[in-house]
C-alpha positions as CSV (number, residue, x, y, z in Angstrom):
1,X,28.8,-38.8,-30.6
2,X,29.6,-41.5,-28.2
3,X,26.9,-42.9,-26.0
4,X,29.0,-42.0,-22.9
5,X,29.3,-38.3,-24.0
6,X,25.5,-38.1,-24.8
7,X,24.7,-39.4,-21.4
8,X,27.0,-36.9,-19.7
9,X,25.4,-34.0,-21.7
10,X,21.9,-35.3,-20.9
11,X,22.6,-35.4,-17.1
12,X,24.4,-32.1,-17.3
13,X,21.3,-30.4,-18.9
14,X,19.0,-32.0,-16.4
15,X,21.3,-30.8,-13.6
16,X,21.1,-27.2,-15.0
17,X,17.3,-27.4,-15.2
18,X,16.9,-28.8,-11.7
19,X,19.4,-26.3,-10.3
20,X,17.6,-23.4,-12.0
21,X,14.3,-24.5,-10.5
22,X,15.8,-24.8,-7.0
23,X,17.3,-21.3,-7.3
24,X,14.0,-19.9,-8.4
25,X,12.1,-21.5,-5.5
26,X,14.7,-20.4,-3.0
27,X,14.7,-16.8,-4.5
28,X,11.0,-16.4,-4.4
29,X,10.4,-18.1,-1.0
30,X,13.3,-16.7,1.0
31,X,15.3,-14.4,-1.2
32,X,12.8,-11.6,-1.4
33,X,12.2,-11.9,-5.1
34,X,8.8,-10.7,-6.3
35,X,6.8,-10.7,-9.5
36,X,6.0,-7.4,-11.2
37,X,2.4,-7.7,-10.1
38,X,3.3,-8.0,-6.4
39,X,5.8,-5.2,-6.7
40,X,3.1,-3.0,-8.3
41,X,0.7,-3.8,-5.4
42,X,3.4,-2.9,-2.9
43,X,4.1,0.4,-4.6
44,X,0.4,1.3,-4.8
45,X,0.1,0.5,-1.0
46,X,3.1,2.7,-0.2
47,X,1.8,5.6,-2.3
48,X,-1.7,5.3,-0.6
49,X,0.0,5.3,2.8
50,X,2.0,8.5,2.0
51,X,-1.1,10.2,0.5
52,X,-3.1,9.3,3.7
53,X,-0.4,10.9,5.8
54,X,-0.5,14.1,3.8
55,X,-4.2,14.1,4.1
56,X,-4.0,13.8,7.9
57,X,-1.5,16.6,8.0
58,X,-3.7,18.8,5.9
59,X,-6.7,18.0,8.1
60,X,-4.7,18.8,11.3
61,X,-3.3,22.0,9.7
62,X,-6.8,23.5,9.6
63,X,-7.4,26.1,12.3
64,X,-10.7,24.5,13.4
65,X,-9.4,20.9,13.3
66,X,-10.6,20.2,16.8
67,X,-14.2,20.9,15.8
68,X,-13.7,18.8,12.7
69,X,-12.4,15.9,14.7
70,X,-15.5,16.1,17.0
71,X,-17.8,16.2,14.0
72,X,-15.9,13.3,12.3
73,X,-16.1,11.3,15.5
74,X,-19.8,11.8,15.9
75,X,-20.6,10.3,12.5
76,X,-20.6,6.6,11.5
77,X,-17.3,5.2,10.3
78,X,-18.5,4.5,6.8
79,X,-19.4,8.2,6.3
80,X,-16.1,9.5,7.4
81,X,-14.5,9.1,3.9
82,X,-17.2,11.3,2.4
83,X,-16.6,13.9,5.1
84,X,-12.9,14.0,4.2
85,X,-13.7,14.2,0.5
86,X,-16.1,17.1,1.1
87,X,-13.5,19.0,3.1
88,X,-11.0,18.6,0.3
89,X,-8.2,17.3,2.6
90,X,-7.7,14.2,0.5
91,X,-6.6,16.3,-2.5
92,X,-2.8,16.3,-2.8
93,X,-0.9,19.6,-3.4
94,X,-0.8,20.4,-7.1
95,X,-3.4,17.7,-7.9
96,X,-6.0,18.8,-10.5
97,X,-8.1,15.6,-10.9
98,X,-10.5,14.2,-8.4
99,X,-8.7,12.3,-5.6
100,X,-9.1,8.5,-5.2
101,X,-11.7,7.5,-2.7
102,X,-9.2,5.1,-1.1
103,X,-7.1,8.1,0.0
104,X,-10.1,9.6,1.9
105,X,-10.9,6.3,3.5
106,X,-7.2,5.8,4.6
107,X,-7.1,9.3,5.8
108,X,-10.3,8.8,7.9
109,X,-8.7,5.6,9.3
110,X,-5.5,7.5,10.1
111,X,-7.5,10.1,12.0
112,X,-9.3,7.4,14.0
113,X,-6.8,7.3,16.9
114,X,-6.9,11.1,17.1
115,X,-10.7,11.0,17.2
116,X,-10.6,8.6,20.1
117,X,-7.9,10.6,21.9
118,X,-9.8,13.9,21.5
119,X,-13.2,12.5,22.5
120,X,-11.9,10.6,25.5
121,X,-10.1,13.6,27.1
């Protein structure tokens, strides 16, 4: 192989490598690309948010939800998750295993604005 051809190939390979690096940096920084770990965290957060919404809906569907809101509002915020757990509102329809405590915490946080609204007026 001629020295001129080897030089062209060398610079061509380096161009491909540098180009690939620039594409990856651009893709991850501005293109919306994510790693599988980041995607899994985003999916877990979305599932938790949906389960918390279902929990709030189940809580509000109770006939005595106004009394429950007053009771929830009267207790300290760190105990509210346990209250939701004891009431069973954090259990999803069809779920047989024990619900995740994060669901009851997120549900209590979701009920927070309703507690404030109900106790103020």
